[in-house]
C-alpha atoms as one frame of an Amber mdcrd trajectory, in Angstrom:
protein
 -20.360   2.551   5.792 -18.583  -0.626   6.846 -18.405  -1.437  10.538 -15.568
  -3.313  12.164 -16.053  -6.628  13.886 -14.626  -7.094  17.394 -11.285  -8.436
  16.178 -10.833  -5.598  13.666 -11.782  -2.967  16.250  -9.290  -4.408  18.739
  -6.574  -4.499  16.089  -7.276  -0.903  15.058  -7.174   0.234  18.679  -3.791
  -1.454  19.214  -2.377   0.248  16.104  -3.717   3.640  17.182  -2.175   3.122
  20.654   1.270   2.550  19.074   1.447  -1.024  20.347   3.038  -2.201  17.088
   6.706  -1.954  16.203   8.439  -2.130  12.857  10.631  -5.150  12.232  13.301
  -2.663  11.209  13.625  -4.035   7.689  11.422  -1.493   5.942  14.255   0.255
   4.075  15.461  -3.055   2.630  11.899  -4.065   1.705  11.278  -0.732  -0.041
  14.522  -1.101  -2.030  13.573  -4.664  -2.955  10.143  -3.615  -4.184  11.530
  -0.599  -6.036  14.052  -2.836  -7.792  11.323  -5.301  -8.714   9.081  -2.589
 -10.141  11.971  -0.922 -11.963  13.042  -4.141 -13.708   9.602  -5.266 -14.866
   8.553  -4.888 -18.499   5.868  -2.232 -18.398   2.861  -1.313 -20.464   1.060
   2.016 -20.161  -2.625   2.035 -19.215  -5.123   4.769 -18.502  -7.125   4.750
 -15.282  -9.479   7.234 -13.664  -9.195   7.726  -9.905 -11.068  10.014  -7.564
  -9.263  13.235  -6.635  -9.357  12.399  -2.911  -7.843   8.974  -3.557  -5.045
  10.529  -5.614  -4.389  13.129  -2.902  -4.201  10.479  -0.157  -2.065   8.217
  -2.331   0.414  11.007  -3.061   0.513  11.935   0.630   1.330   8.350   1.618
   3.879   8.141  -1.182   5.683  11.194   0.187   5.670   9.689   3.683   7.149
   6.418   2.429   9.588   7.901  -0.081   8.174   5.783  -2.901   6.663   7.435
  -6.014   2.890   7.047  -6.086   2.999   5.362  -9.502   5.244   2.675  -8.017
   2.811   2.180  -5.145  -0.001   1.630  -7.642   2.183  -0.849  -9.552   3.018
  -2.724  -6.341  -0.629  -2.886  -5.279  -1.737  -4.195  -8.668   1.069  -6.762
  -8.679   0.278  -7.948  -5.150  -3.409  -8.274  -6.017  -2.628 -10.124  -9.260
  -0.301 -12.476  -7.350  -3.025 -13.170  -4.736  -0.915 -11.594  -1.992  -3.697
  -9.171  -1.078  -7.467  -9.555  -1.275 -10.267  -7.061  -1.680 -12.693  -6.704
   1.165 -16.092  -6.028  -0.317
């Protein structure tokens, strides 16, 4: 199990204590990302995911109002575009 360093623990604590506020632009950002995903040329692939990961992904998708397939597409795109990194 990974442990958090001091900075990460402090950041997590501040999030859990509701010290963060939305910039209020989330609806526009979601629409922008949905439009981007919708207009991309797509190719079907097959991928195996753990049942717990799929359950959590679908739960978060319901909370955000974005289909879980679109979330997967956005994550893959952001990773491919070097906008997000894996922490190993």
